[in-house]
C-alpha positions as CSV (number, residue, x, y, z in Angstrom):
1,M,-12.9,39.7,-19.7
2,R,-15.3,42.9,-20.1
3,R,-18.6,41.6,-18.1
4,R,-21.7,41.7,-19.6
5,I,-24.1,43.7,-17.4
6,P,-25.9,47.4,-17.6
7,S,-24.9,50.3,-15.5
8,T,-26.1,49.9,-11.8
9,Q,-28.0,53.3,-12.5
10,A,-30.5,51.8,-14.5
11,L,-30.9,48.7,-12.3
12,A,-31.6,50.9,-9.3
13,C,-34.3,53.0,-11.5
14,F,-35.6,49.4,-12.8
15,E,-35.8,47.9,-9.6
16,A,-37.0,50.9,-7.7
17,A,-40.0,51.6,-10.6
18,A,-40.2,47.6,-10.4
19,R,-41.1,47.9,-6.6
20,H,-43.9,50.2,-7.0
21,E,-44.7,49.7,-10.6
22,S,-44.6,53.4,-11.2
23,Y,-42.0,55.7,-12.6
24,T,-43.3,58.7,-10.6
25,R,-42.8,57.4,-7.5
26,A,-39.6,55.6,-8.3
27,A,-38.5,59.3,-9.7
28,Q,-39.6,60.1,-5.9
29,E,-37.7,57.7,-3.9
30,L,-34.6,58.3,-6.1
31,A,-34.5,61.9,-6.5
32,L,-34.6,61.9,-10.0
33,S,-37.0,63.2,-12.7
34,Q,-39.5,61.1,-13.8
35,G,-38.0,61.3,-17.6
36,A,-34.5,60.3,-16.2
37,V,-36.1,56.9,-15.1
38,S,-37.9,56.4,-18.1
39,R,-35.0,56.7,-20.2
40,Q,-32.7,54.7,-17.9
41,I,-35.2,52.0,-18.0
42,A,-36.0,52.4,-22.0
43,A,-32.2,52.3,-22.1
44,L,-32.2,48.8,-20.3
45,E,-35.0,47.5,-22.1
46,D,-32.7,48.2,-25.5
47,Y,-29.7,46.5,-24.2
48,L,-31.6,43.3,-23.1
49,G,-33.3,43.6,-26.3
50,A,-36.3,42.7,-24.1
51,R,-39.5,44.7,-22.9
52,L,-39.8,44.9,-18.9
53,F,-42.9,46.6,-18.4
54,R,-46.0,47.5,-20.1
55,R,-48.7,50.3,-19.9
56,T,-52.1,50.4,-19.0
57,R,-54.4,53.1,-18.5
58,H,-53.6,52.9,-14.9
59,G,-49.4,53.0,-15.3
60,V,-47.4,50.2,-15.7
61,V,-47.1,47.3,-15.1
62,L,-44.3,44.1,-14.6
63,T,-44.3,42.0,-18.2
64,A,-43.5,38.1,-17.5
65,C,-39.8,38.5,-18.4
66,G,-39.5,42.0,-15.9
67,A,-40.8,40.0,-13.1
68,D,-38.5,37.9,-13.4
69,Y,-35.4,39.7,-13.8
70,A,-37.0,42.2,-11.1
71,R,-36.6,39.4,-8.6
72,Q,-33.1,38.9,-9.6
73,A,-32.1,42.3,-9.8
74,E,-33.3,43.4,-6.1
75,R,-31.5,40.6,-4.4
76,L,-28.3,41.1,-6.6
77,L,-28.7,45.2,-5.7
78,A,-29.3,44.0,-2.2
79,S,-26.3,41.8,-2.0
80,L,-23.8,44.7,-3.8
81,E,-25.5,47.1,-1.2
82,R,-24.5,44.9,1.9
83,A,-20.9,44.2,0.4
84,T,-20.1,48.0,-0.1
85,L,-20.9,48.6,3.8
86,D,-18.8,45.6,4.3
87,A,-16.1,47.2,2.2
88,A,-16.9,50.5,4.1
89,A,-16.5,48.7,7.3
90,Y,-13.4,46.7,6.8
91,H,-10.7,47.6,9.5
92,G,-8.1,44.4,8.5
93,G,-10.4,41.8,10.1
94,G,-13.5,39.0,9.0
95,T,-16.5,40.0,8.0
96,L,-20.0,37.8,9.5
97,T,-23.3,38.1,8.3
98,L,-25.6,36.2,10.7
99,G,-29.2,35.5,11.2
100,A,-30.2,34.8,15.0
101,V,-33.6,34.2,16.9
102,A,-34.3,37.4,18.5
103,T,-34.6,36.3,22.1
104,F,-31.5,34.4,21.9
105,A,-29.6,37.3,20.3
106,T,-30.9,40.4,22.7
107,R,-30.5,38.1,26.1
108,W,-27.9,35.8,25.8
109,L,-25.5,36.5,22.8
110,L,-25.6,40.3,22.7
111,P,-24.4,40.9,26.2
112,R,-21.5,38.4,25.7
113,M,-20.7,40.6,22.2
114,P,-17.9,43.0,24.2
115,R,-15.9,39.4,25.0
116,L,-15.8,38.5,21.2
117,A,-14.4,42.0,20.2
118,A,-11.4,41.5,23.2
119,R,-11.0,38.2,21.8
120,H,-11.2,39.1,18.2
121,P,-11.0,42.9,17.7
122,E,-11.0,42.4,13.9
123,L,-13.8,40.6,13.3
124,I,-17.0,42.2,12.8
125,I,-20.4,40.6,13.2
126,H,-23.3,42.4,11.1
127,M,-27.1,40.6,12.8
128,E,-30.3,40.3,11.5
129,T,-33.3,38.3,12.7
130,R,-34.6,34.9,11.4
131,T,-36.7,32.8,13.6
132,R,-37.3,29.9,10.6
133,P,-34.8,28.0,8.4
134,F,-34.1,29.4,4.5
135,M,-31.9,28.4,2.2
136,F,-28.3,30.3,2.4
137,G,-27.5,30.4,-1.0
138,D,-30.8,33.1,-1.5
139,T,-29.4,35.2,1.6
140,D,-25.9,37.1,2.4
141,F,-25.9,34.8,5.6
142,D,-22.6,33.4,6.4
143,A,-24.5,31.4,9.4
144,A,-27.4,31.3,11.3
145,I,-28.1,30.5,15.3
146,Y,-31.7,28.6,15.5
147,A,-33.7,27.4,17.8
148,G,-35.1,23.7,17.2
149,T,-35.5,20.1,17.6
150,P,-32.5,18.0,16.1
151,E,-35.0,16.7,13.7
152,Q,-35.5,20.2,12.3
153,V,-31.5,20.6,12.1
154,R,-31.3,17.6,10.1
155,N,-34.3,17.9,7.6
156,W,-32.2,21.7,7.1
157,A,-31.7,20.9,3.6
158,G,-27.6,21.4,2.7
159,T,-26.5,22.7,6.5
160,R,-23.8,21.8,9.2
161,A,-25.0,22.6,12.5
162,T,-23.3,22.8,15.6
163,L,-24.9,22.0,19.3
164,L,-24.7,25.1,21.3
165,L,-27.1,25.0,24.1
166,R,-29.7,23.0,25.5
167,E,-33.7,25.2,25.9
168,D,-34.1,23.6,29.4
169,V,-37.0,25.4,31.1
170,L,-37.9,26.1,34.8
171,P,-40.9,28.2,36.3
172,V,-40.4,31.5,37.2
173,C,-41.9,34.5,38.7
174,S,-42.1,38.1,40.7
175,P,-41.4,37.3,44.1
176,D,-44.3,39.6,44.5
177,L,-47.1,37.6,43.0
178,P,-50.0,37.1,45.0
179,G,-50.0,33.5,46.2
180,Y,-46.6,32.5,45.4
181,R,-44.8,31.0,48.4
182,P,-40.7,29.8,48.0
183,G,-40.0,26.5,47.3
184,A,-43.6,26.0,46.1
185,T,-44.4,22.4,44.9
186,P,-45.6,21.8,41.5
187,A,-48.9,21.5,42.8
188,E,-49.4,24.8,44.3
189,I,-47.4,26.6,41.0
190,A,-51.0,24.7,39.3
191,R,-53.0,26.5,41.5
192,L,-51.4,29.9,40.0
193,P,-51.9,32.3,36.9
194,L,-49.7,30.5,33.7
195,L,-48.4,32.4,31.1
196,Q,-48.3,30.9,27.9
197,Q,-45.9,31.0,25.1
198,S,-47.6,30.6,21.7
199,T,-44.5,28.6,20.0
200,R,-44.1,26.3,23.0
201,P,-48.0,25.4,23.2
202,Y,-48.1,22.3,25.7
203,G,-45.3,23.6,27.7
204,W,-46.6,23.8,31.1
205,R,-48.9,20.8,30.3
206,Q,-45.4,18.7,29.7
207,W,-44.2,20.0,32.4
208,F,-47.1,19.1,34.9
209,D,-46.8,15.4,33.3
210,A,-43.3,15.0,34.3
211,A,-43.5,16.1,37.7
212,G,-46.9,14.1,37.8
213,V,-49.5,16.6,38.9
214,A,-52.7,17.1,37.6
215,A,-52.9,20.3,36.1
216,P,-56.4,21.1,34.5
217,D,-55.4,24.7,33.7
218,A,-52.3,23.6,32.0
219,L,-53.2,25.4,28.7
220,R,-55.0,28.5,29.8
221,G,-53.2,32.0,30.3
222,P,-52.3,34.5,28.3
223,R,-50.4,33.8,25.1
224,Y,-46.9,35.5,23.9
225,E,-44.9,34.8,20.9
226,L,-41.5,35.3,22.6
227,F,-39.8,34.5,25.7
228,S,-38.6,37.8,26.6
229,M,-42.3,39.0,26.5
230,T,-43.4,36.0,28.6
231,A,-40.2,37.0,31.1
232,M,-41.4,40.8,31.5
233,A,-45.3,39.2,32.1
234,A,-43.6,37.5,35.3
235,V,-41.5,40.4,36.0
236,H,-44.2,42.1,36.3
237,G,-46.8,40.0,38.5
238,A,-48.5,38.8,35.6
239,G,-48.0,34.7,36.5
240,V,-45.4,32.4,36.7
241,A,-43.6,31.8,32.9
242,L,-41.8,28.6,32.2
243,V,-39.0,29.5,30.5
244,P,-35.1,28.8,30.0
245,R,-32.4,29.6,32.6
246,I,-30.1,31.1,29.8
247,L,-32.6,34.0,28.8
248,I,-33.1,35.6,32.4
249,E,-29.8,35.4,34.0
250,D,-30.3,39.6,34.9
251,E,-33.8,39.0,36.1
252,L,-32.7,36.4,38.6
253,A,-29.7,38.2,39.4
254,R,-31.6,41.4,40.2
255,G,-34.1,39.3,42.0
256,D,-37.2,40.9,39.6
257,L,-37.6,37.2,38.9
258,V,-37.3,34.3,41.4
259,V,-37.1,30.4,40.6
260,A,-40.6,29.0,41.7
261,C,-40.0,25.2,41.5
262,D,-36.6,24.4,41.1
263,R,-37.8,21.2,39.0
264,M,-36.4,22.0,35.3
265,L,-38.1,20.4,32.2
266,P,-35.3,19.3,29.6
267,G,-36.5,21.0,26.4
268,E,-37.4,19.5,23.2
269,R,-35.2,22.6,20.8
270,N,-31.7,23.5,21.1
271,Y,-29.9,26.3,20.1
272,Y,-27.1,25.9,17.2
273,L,-25.2,27.7,15.1
274,V,-26.3,26.4,11.6
275,A,-23.7,27.4,8.1
276,P,-23.8,25.8,5.1
277,A,-22.4,22.8,4.4
278,Q,-20.9,23.1,0.5
279,R,-19.3,26.8,1.4
280,E,-15.4,26.7,2.4
281,E,-15.6,27.8,5.8
282,G,-14.1,30.9,6.3
283,V,-11.8,32.1,9.4
284,A,-14.4,34.7,10.9
285,L,-16.7,31.9,10.8
286,R,-14.3,29.5,12.6
287,Q,-13.3,32.0,15.1
288,F,-16.9,32.8,15.8
289,R,-17.8,29.2,16.3
290,E,-14.6,28.8,18.7
291,W,-15.8,31.3,20.6
292,L,-19.5,30.8,20.8
293,L,-18.4,27.2,21.7
294,D,-16.2,28.5,24.8
295,E,-19.0,30.6,25.9
296,A,-21.7,28.0,26.2
297,G,-19.3,25.4,27.2
298,A,-20.8,22.7,24.8
299,D,-19.3,21.1,21.6
300,G,-20.4,18.7,19.2
301,E,-21.7,18.5,15.4
302,V,-25.2,17.1,14.6
303,G,-25.7,15.6,11.6
């Protein structure tokens, strides 16, 4: 059956004009004349039988119908572009589009990707940064690697999650940090500069409470958004960082960081592979999950 859809050229002109609210800027982006863009949009409006823009003294603005259509057109054109790129990159294997938390992806996942390539040379992984839960139906992601609590994972509607790694944290610092001595006690750590993680604002307080040590300055110190930033600050002698060991393996191996105190604190968050529950699992996702579990040495599905 013949599909009732307009030309992609008309949709591309409309999407660009809607994004800029300007035929002129859309024409510049698409390397077309303003008249060509105007004709394409006029043809699209005739096809739909609806007005998508209305003219004002300052240019054009979307109608209510146009605004709704623009949101859908933008998503569908992006999906079509992604599918086209996937087809161009296809070489006989599966393709997986993955959303992942940035530090885990760069510090733990990407260094291990050559082993995935050796095991499944036909498998292609596309990766983008995502830190918060999202609706899979509104994106092109096949799965996500997410750092969160078991409750957060259970509340992520319409998904199933596989536990990969626990986020146990320990204090690390530069071996040259002034005031640090090997084998420091928690009380001695409390007297050193502390580096704070903005996404784990009470991490140090929890660590000192677990050690039974009073630390009035547990919440003081510079704050960093990412573990990678906190670790780098520690490497350069800014203070003691409380980070998961799995994210600083290279720095520990090189001696850029040392374990300041071997007391580890079980983290509240874990790393999960999350996928849509209602979507049929493909070979690519199954292969990727099996490889991840082998790498992590973990298993078990979270409800």
